[in-house]
LOMIVEX-983231 format. One record per residue (C-alpha): residue number from 0; x, y, z. Coordinates in nm, 2 decimals. Last residue first. Example, Ala and Ser with C-alpha at 12.3 -4.5 7.8 and 13.67 -1.06 7.14 Angstrom:
% residues 2
n  x  y  z
1  1.37  -0.11  0.71 $
0  1.23  -0.45  0.78 $
//
This chain:
% residues 372
n  x  y  z
371  1.98  0.73  -3.07 $
370  1.62  0.59  -3.06 $
369  1.35  0.81  -2.91 $
368  1.16  0.68  -2.61 $
367  0.87  0.92  -2.54 $
366  0.82  1.09  -2.21 $
365  0.56  1.19  -1.96 $
364  0.62  1.31  -1.60 $
363  0.34  1.27  -1.35 $
362  0.39  1.46  -1.02 $
361  0.16  1.74  -1.13 $
360  0.07  1.66  -1.49 $
359  0.38  1.70  -1.71 $
358  0.43  1.66  -2.09 $
357  0.62  1.50  -2.37 $
356  0.98  1.51  -2.26 $
355  1.21  1.30  -2.49 $
354  1.39  1.03  -2.30 $
353  1.69  0.92  -2.51 $
352  1.76  0.58  -2.66 $
351  2.01  0.30  -2.74 $
350  2.29  0.34  -2.48 $
349  2.09  0.56  -2.25 $
348  2.11  0.93  -2.24 $
347  2.08  1.15  -1.94 $
346  2.07  1.53  -1.91 $
345  1.69  1.59  -1.93 $
344  1.64  1.32  -1.66 $
343  1.81  1.55  -1.41 $
342  1.59  1.85  -1.50 $
341  1.28  1.63  -1.47 $
340  1.40  1.51  -1.12 $
339  1.46  1.87  -1.00 $
338  1.12  1.98  -1.13 $
337  0.95  1.69  -0.95 $
336  1.11  1.80  -0.63 $
335  1.37  1.61  -0.43 $
334  1.43  1.29  -0.24 $
333  1.28  1.06  -0.51 $
332  1.07  0.75  -0.49 $
331  1.00  0.66  -0.85 $
330  0.68  0.48  -0.97 $
329  0.71  0.37  -1.33 $
328  0.43  0.39  -1.59 $
327  0.40  0.22  -1.93 $
326  0.17  0.35  -2.21 $
325  0.09  0.12  -2.50 $
324  -0.24  0.30  -2.56 $
323  -0.41  0.17  -2.24 $
322  -0.19  0.17  -1.93 $
321  0.06  -0.08  -1.81 $
320  0.14  -0.03  -1.44 $
319  0.38  0.06  -1.17 $
318  0.72  -0.07  -1.27 $
317  0.95  0.02  -0.98 $
316  1.21  0.28  -0.91 $
315  1.33  0.32  -0.55 $
314  1.55  0.55  -0.34 $
313  1.64  0.80  -0.62 $
312  1.86  1.07  -0.48 $
311  2.11  1.05  -0.77 $
310  1.98  0.86  -1.07 $
309  2.08  0.49  -1.10 $
308  1.73  0.36  -1.03 $
307  1.58  0.56  -1.33 $
306  1.84  0.43  -1.57 $
305  1.79  0.07  -1.45 $
304  1.42  0.10  -1.50 $
303  1.47  0.24  -1.85 $
302  1.70  -0.05  -1.93 $
301  1.45  -0.30  -1.80 $
300  1.18  -0.14  -2.01 $
299  1.37  -0.13  -2.33 $
298  1.26  -0.48  -2.44 $
297  0.91  -0.34  -2.45 $
296  0.98  -0.19  -2.79 $
295  0.71  0.03  -2.94 $
294  0.61  0.23  -2.63 $
293  0.35  0.48  -2.73 $
292  0.40  0.70  -2.42 $
291  0.64  0.63  -2.13 $
290  0.51  0.75  -1.80 $
289  0.73  0.85  -1.51 $
288  0.54  0.88  -1.18 $
287  0.70  1.07  -0.89 $
286  0.67  0.95  -0.53 $
285  0.80  1.16  -0.25 $
284  1.12  1.17  -0.04 $
283  1.13  1.36  0.28 $
282  0.98  1.69  0.39 $
281  0.66  1.88  0.29 $
280  0.40  1.64  0.42 $
279  0.07  1.72  0.27 $
278  -0.20  1.87  0.50 $
277  -0.25  2.21  0.34 $
276  -0.62  2.14  0.30 $
275  -0.59  2.19  -0.07 $
274  -0.30  1.95  -0.08 $
273  -0.50  1.70  0.13 $
272  -0.78  1.72  -0.13 $
271  -0.55  1.66  -0.42 $
270  -0.38  1.37  -0.24 $
269  -0.72  1.22  -0.17 $
268  -0.82  1.23  -0.54 $
267  -0.49  1.07  -0.64 $
266  -0.53  0.80  -0.37 $
265  -0.88  0.73  -0.49 $
264  -0.76  0.64  -0.84 $
263  -0.47  0.41  -0.73 $
262  -0.69  0.26  -0.46 $
261  -0.96  0.17  -0.71 $
260  -0.70  0.00  -0.93 $
259  -0.57  -0.20  -0.64 $
258  -0.93  -0.28  -0.52 $
257  -1.07  -0.41  -0.85 $
256  -0.98  -0.78  -0.86 $
255  -1.21  -0.88  -0.58 $
254  -1.50  -0.68  -0.72 $
253  -1.57  -0.93  -0.99 $
252  -1.57  -0.83  -1.36 $
251  -1.75  -0.55  -1.55 $
250  -1.91  -0.28  -1.33 $
249  -1.60  -0.06  -1.29 $
248  -1.61  0.06  -0.92 $
247  -1.80  0.38  -0.85 $
246  -1.61  0.65  -0.66 $
245  -1.79  0.92  -0.45 $
244  -1.68  1.26  -0.33 $
243  -1.68  1.47  -0.02 $
242  -1.46  1.76  0.11 $
241  -1.40  1.97  0.42 $
240  -1.68  1.81  0.62 $
239  -1.72  1.99  0.95 $
238  -1.63  1.95  1.32 $
237  -1.38  2.25  1.30 $
236  -1.13  2.06  1.51 $
235  -1.19  1.74  1.31 $
234  -1.18  1.87  0.95 $
233  -1.36  1.57  0.79 $
232  -1.28  1.43  0.45 $
231  -1.57  1.22  0.33 $
230  -1.54  0.94  0.08 $
229  -1.82  0.71  -0.04 $
228  -1.69  0.40  -0.22 $
227  -1.93  0.23  -0.46 $
226  -1.99  -0.13  -0.55 $
225  -2.20  -0.30  -0.82 $
224  -1.92  -0.53  -0.93 $
223  -2.01  -0.79  -1.19 $
222  -1.89  -1.13  -1.32 $
221  -1.82  -1.36  -1.03 $
220  -2.05  -1.17  -0.79 $
219  -2.35  -1.22  -1.03 $
218  -2.56  -1.47  -0.82 $
217  -2.49  -1.28  -0.49 $
216  -2.64  -0.96  -0.63 $
215  -2.38  -0.68  -0.62 $
214  -2.49  -0.40  -0.38 $
213  -2.15  -0.34  -0.22 $
212  -2.12  -0.02  -0.02 $
211  -1.77  0.08  0.09 $
210  -1.72  0.36  0.33 $
209  -1.41  0.58  0.31 $
208  -1.37  0.83  0.59 $
207  -1.06  1.05  0.58 $
206  -1.03  1.22  0.91 $
205  -0.81  1.53  0.95 $
204  -0.68  1.69  1.28 $
203  -0.62  1.38  1.49 $
202  -0.48  1.46  1.83 $
201  -0.67  1.17  1.99 $
200  -0.91  1.41  2.16 $
199  -0.97  1.56  1.82 $
198  -1.07  1.22  1.68 $
197  -1.34  1.17  1.94 $
196  -1.47  1.53  1.87 $
195  -1.47  1.46  1.50 $
194  -1.68  1.14  1.55 $
193  -1.94  1.35  1.74 $
192  -1.94  1.61  1.46 $
191  -1.99  1.32  1.21 $
190  -2.33  1.25  1.34 $
189  -2.43  1.03  1.05 $
188  -2.66  0.81  1.27 $
187  -2.47  0.49  1.20 $
186  -2.13  0.67  1.18 $
185  -2.18  0.85  1.51 $
184  -2.31  0.54  1.68 $
183  -2.01  0.33  1.57 $
182  -1.78  0.61  1.68 $
181  -1.95  0.62  2.02 $
180  -1.90  0.25  2.06 $
179  -1.53  0.27  1.99 $
178  -1.43  -0.01  1.75 $
177  -1.38  0.24  1.47 $
176  -1.13  0.44  1.67 $
175  -0.94  0.13  1.77 $
174  -0.93  0.01  1.41 $
173  -0.79  0.35  1.30 $
172  -0.53  0.34  1.57 $
171  -0.43  -0.02  1.47 $
170  -0.41  0.09  1.10 $
169  -0.15  0.35  1.21 $
168  -0.21  0.73  1.19 $
167  -0.10  0.83  0.84 $
166  0.23  0.96  0.71 $
165  0.26  1.08  0.35 $
164  0.59  0.93  0.23 $
163  0.44  0.88  -0.12 $
162  0.52  0.50  -0.10 $
161  0.35  0.50  0.24 $
160  0.04  0.67  0.12 $
159  0.03  0.42  -0.17 $
158  0.07  0.13  0.07 $
157  -0.20  0.27  0.29 $
156  -0.45  0.27  0.00 $
155  -0.36  -0.09  -0.09 $
154  -0.42  -0.20  0.27 $
153  -0.75  -0.02  0.33 $
152  -0.94  -0.15  0.03 $
151  -0.92  -0.53  0.10 $
150  -0.87  -0.45  0.47 $
149  -1.23  -0.32  0.51 $
148  -1.25  -0.22  0.87 $
147  -1.58  -0.30  1.04 $
146  -1.91  -0.11  1.10 $
145  -2.17  -0.30  1.29 $
144  -2.26  -0.66  1.38 $
143  -2.42  -0.74  1.05 $
142  -2.14  -0.57  0.86 $
141  -2.12  -0.21  0.73 $
140  -1.80  -0.13  0.54 $
139  -1.48  0.04  0.64 $
138  -1.18  0.25  0.55 $
137  -1.07  0.49  0.81 $
136  -0.77  0.70  0.72 $
135  -0.64  0.92  1.01 $
134  -0.43  1.23  0.94 $
133  -0.26  1.45  1.21 $
132  0.04  1.22  1.27 $
131  0.16  1.20  1.62 $
130  0.49  1.37  1.67 $
129  0.86  1.30  1.61 $
128  1.07  1.60  1.52 $
127  1.24  1.63  1.86 $
126  1.33  1.26  1.86 $
125  1.51  1.29  1.52 $
124  1.31  1.11  1.25 $
123  1.39  0.76  1.15 $
122  1.32  0.66  0.79 $
121  1.19  0.33  0.67 $
120  1.35  0.26  0.33 $
119  1.62  0.04  0.49 $
118  1.36  -0.19  0.65 $
117  1.17  -0.23  0.32 $
116  1.49  -0.30  0.12 $
115  1.60  -0.56  0.37 $
114  1.26  -0.74  0.35 $
113  1.28  -0.75  -0.03 $
112  1.63  -0.89  -0.02 $
111  1.54  -1.14  0.25 $
110  1.25  -1.29  0.06 $
109  1.13  -1.55  0.32 $
108  1.06  -1.92  0.27 $
107  0.83  -2.02  0.56 $
106  0.82  -2.32  0.80 $
105  0.51  -2.37  1.00 $
104  0.37  -2.42  1.35 $
103  0.00  -2.42  1.45 $
102  -0.17  -2.45  1.79 $
101  -0.55  -2.41  1.79 $
100  -0.69  -2.34  2.13 $
99  -1.01  -2.49  2.28 $
98  -0.81  -2.70  2.52 $
97  -0.55  -2.82  2.27 $
96  -0.63  -2.83  1.90 $
95  -0.33  -2.94  1.69 $
94  -0.15  -2.83  1.37 $
93  0.21  -2.91  1.29 $
92  0.46  -2.85  1.02 $
91  0.25  -2.62  0.79 $
90  0.45  -2.54  0.48 $
89  0.53  -2.20  0.35 $
88  0.59  -2.03  0.02 $
87  0.73  -1.70  -0.13 $
86  0.68  -1.50  0.19 $
85  0.77  -1.13  0.20 $
84  0.42  -1.00  0.10 $
83  0.26  -1.25  0.34 $
82  0.39  -1.07  0.64 $
81  0.11  -0.81  0.64 $
80  0.10  -0.66  0.99 $
79  0.46  -0.76  1.05 $
78  0.60  -0.54  0.78 $
77  0.46  -0.19  0.76 $
76  0.29  -0.15  1.11 $
75  0.53  -0.36  1.32 $
74  0.83  -0.23  1.12 $
73  0.72  0.13  1.19 $
72  0.69  0.06  1.56 $
71  1.03  -0.10  1.59 $
70  1.23  0.14  1.37 $
69  1.48  0.24  1.63 $
68  1.50  -0.11  1.78 $
67  1.54  -0.26  1.43 $
66  1.83  -0.02  1.36 $
65  2.00  -0.11  1.69 $
64  1.95  -0.48  1.63 $
63  2.14  -0.47  1.30 $
62  1.94  -0.53  0.98 $
61  1.87  -0.81  0.73 $
60  1.94  -1.13  0.93 $
59  1.76  -1.03  1.25 $
58  1.46  -0.94  1.04 $
57  1.42  -1.30  0.94 $
56  1.31  -1.39  1.29 $
55  1.03  -1.13  1.27 $
54  0.94  -1.28  0.93 $
53  0.89  -1.62  1.09 $
52  0.68  -1.47  1.37 $
51  0.47  -1.28  1.11 $
50  0.42  -1.60  0.93 $
49  0.30  -1.76  1.25 $
48  0.04  -1.48  1.31 $
47  -0.08  -1.50  0.95 $
46  -0.11  -1.88  0.96 $
45  -0.29  -1.87  1.30 $
44  -0.55  -1.62  1.16 $
43  -0.63  -1.85  0.87 $
42  -0.64  -2.15  1.10 $
41  -0.88  -1.98  1.33 $
40  -1.11  -1.89  1.04 $
39  -1.11  -2.26  0.93 $
38  -1.16  -2.39  1.29 $
37  -1.45  -2.16  1.37 $
36  -1.38  -1.85  1.56 $
35  -1.50  -1.69  1.89 $
34  -1.39  -1.95  2.15 $
33  -1.14  -2.12  1.91 $
32  -0.84  -1.93  2.06 $
31  -0.54  -1.90  1.84 $
30  -0.19  -2.01  1.93 $
29  0.09  -1.93  1.68 $
28  0.43  -2.06  1.57 $
27  0.70  -1.95  1.32 $
26  0.99  -2.11  1.14 $
25  1.24  -1.96  0.91 $
24  1.39  -2.06  0.57 $
23  1.59  -1.79  0.38 $
22  1.58  -1.64  0.03 $
21  1.78  -1.39  -0.16 $
20  1.61  -1.34  -0.49 $
19  1.81  -1.27  -0.81 $
18  1.70  -1.58  -1.00 $
17  1.34  -1.51  -0.92 $
16  1.38  -1.15  -1.04 $
15  1.53  -1.25  -1.37 $
14  1.24  -1.50  -1.43 $
13  0.99  -1.23  -1.34 $
12  1.14  -0.99  -1.59 $
11  1.13  -1.26  -1.86 $
10  0.77  -1.35  -1.77 $
9  0.68  -0.98  -1.79 $
8  0.85  -0.94  -2.12 $
7  0.67  -1.25  -2.27 $
6  0.34  -1.13  -2.14 $
5  0.38  -0.78  -2.28 $
4  0.47  -0.94  -2.62 $
3  0.16  -1.15  -2.60 $
2  -0.04  -0.82  -2.56 $
1  0.15  -0.68  -2.86 $
0  0.01  -0.95  -3.08 $
//
């Protein structure tokens, strides 16, 4: 019964969100060579490129040109690399093959409010403080032609690092390193000291290597996931492995639906490792999780979210997940310490409930909703 209650609440929240969306129509075009791709793959790439062009047009409506110029590189990495997250729908207007090149144009409906929020959340460091990040995340799997980036795992992991304001080398830098022939050889022959030297030349101090290995039989891919993630954290200047661990995906169900959950668990383990290595960023807002225990009335969730969003120094508060045992978790981006946020929450009272502290585990604060 309570599962259906969750569904009704989620539908209600979604309905409110849809009504509140600020949308705009924008067009985009793309030209993709057919020399190395079949028509289907070329179309998929063309759609992504054209959507990025449409989102790039929309940027002019959500931020002044001076702000866009200052945040150009971050916008390219966080927004234009995955434009689909800001697109509610699109329609292909034209698709033609000309001289071994696919030309495609489309019209996309863009979520301007979400795009604006992302741009505003991107910080700009003073010129003197800007430097190349020291941590590079390389998420890959072995393909017939060599090792290749695994975006299905890489993207949700990068989103969690981004939410936690822990800077990484860009995905493009990681892809460039992986495409290097010496890097391919080092990974294939497990000569990580060679890979460490390549990284050191690029001013990378810590490498996070995550290799996916999928052994799921083809005939059971729709119902099983026999996949593991092997993680090695390499101290590049010292040319040694600083930490290593392995994650096994839950076996029941297809792998395709498991990457977000895996990213969540792996991110926690990586953050613990980085903390021990002294590599966590010490400035700027960070993510704090607020977990409600034994939630009896899910109608209170929107009120809780509003309460969290309205606290001082909170940049964002979003519903993160439903956990077993009627637990609900929010992710809060807060420009202060966990202790400061907990002290702030101890002083607030909602109209119909108070947050009673129940425990703390690192950056996870646990509460129970008590009626007033």
